C-alpha angles and dihedrals in degrees: 000000000000123000117273117277119208118222129183120224142159120247122182090344098310130100120238139162125232126193118209136149115261090249090062093046088052092047093050091049090052092048092050092048091049089053092048096243138106124267088245091055092049092049091048090053092048090047091053093051100039101096115193100343121100119262096247091054092046091053092049092048091048092054091047093050091048094053093041089055091050091050091051092049091053089050 
């Protein structure tokens, strides 16, 4: 794993910074592309549904859940 990389982005009209390892940024970009939406749109959707956990954790958990689901489907 690479060290965390901080990126600034805008969610629901406000600027924020998120720190994730490059592998998670790459995974989220791939997930967004596979869903036919932008990375910003994917992150906004995750942000809306995240509840009380911090955004970085929610993004990591989303990527994990996505790839676990793919692994289960492949069997």
